[in-house]
N, C-alpha and C positions, 0 to 999 in steps of 0.2 A: 962767584955766581951771585947775581943780584936777586934778592928775595922779593916776590910780589907782596905788596902791602896787604895785610888782612883788612877786610871791610868790617867796620864796626857801626852798627845801627844805633843812633842816638835814641834812647828810650825815655829820656827825661832827666831832670835835675832835682835833687832833694833839697829841702829847706837849708841843709847844712852847706850847700854849694857843690856837693859831689855829683858829677854827671855820670849817668849809668849807660852802658852799652851792651849790645848782644853781638856775638860773632856768628851765631847761627840763628835762623828763624825758628823760634819755638812758638808755634801757632797758639794763640790764646794765652800767652804767658808774657810777663814783663820781667822775667828773670835775667839778671845781668851777670855776665862772666868777665866783664872788664869795667873799670871805673876810672875816672880822671879826678884825682884828689891832689890839691896843692900843686897843680900843673904837672903831675906825674901820672903816667898811664900805669895802671895796676891790673893784674890778672888773678882770678880766683884759682888757687892751686894749693897743693899740699907742699909745705916747706918745713923749715926747722921749728916753726911755731904752730904746726898743725895747719888745718885748712883756713885760709884767709886770703885777702888780696895782697899780692906781692908786686913790687915794682918790676916792670919789664921794659925792654928796649927794642921790642920787635917793631918792624915798620908797620904802619897802619894808615888807613884812610877812613875818615868819619863820613858816614852817609846819613841822610835824613829821610830817605824814601825807601820803602820795602822793595820797590822795583830795582833799585840799585844793588840789592843783595841777591838778585837772580843768579848771578855767576860769581862763585867764590871758590878759589882753589883751596883744597883741604890738605 
């Protein structure tokens, strides 16, 4: 079964070059639950080193407009 890519809203790039993304619209917030670092997508989650960003291989689609986030499979 093919998984539908998760939509990630690009919310900006830090001076360090890390690009930040949201998978859910958090009105009035710029909290990121995904980042792109060293060309690897990482997700904020609890792992063997506690809460931090861990590499993930989930299918994703980067969007730049909030309107593109209107429909998102959960």
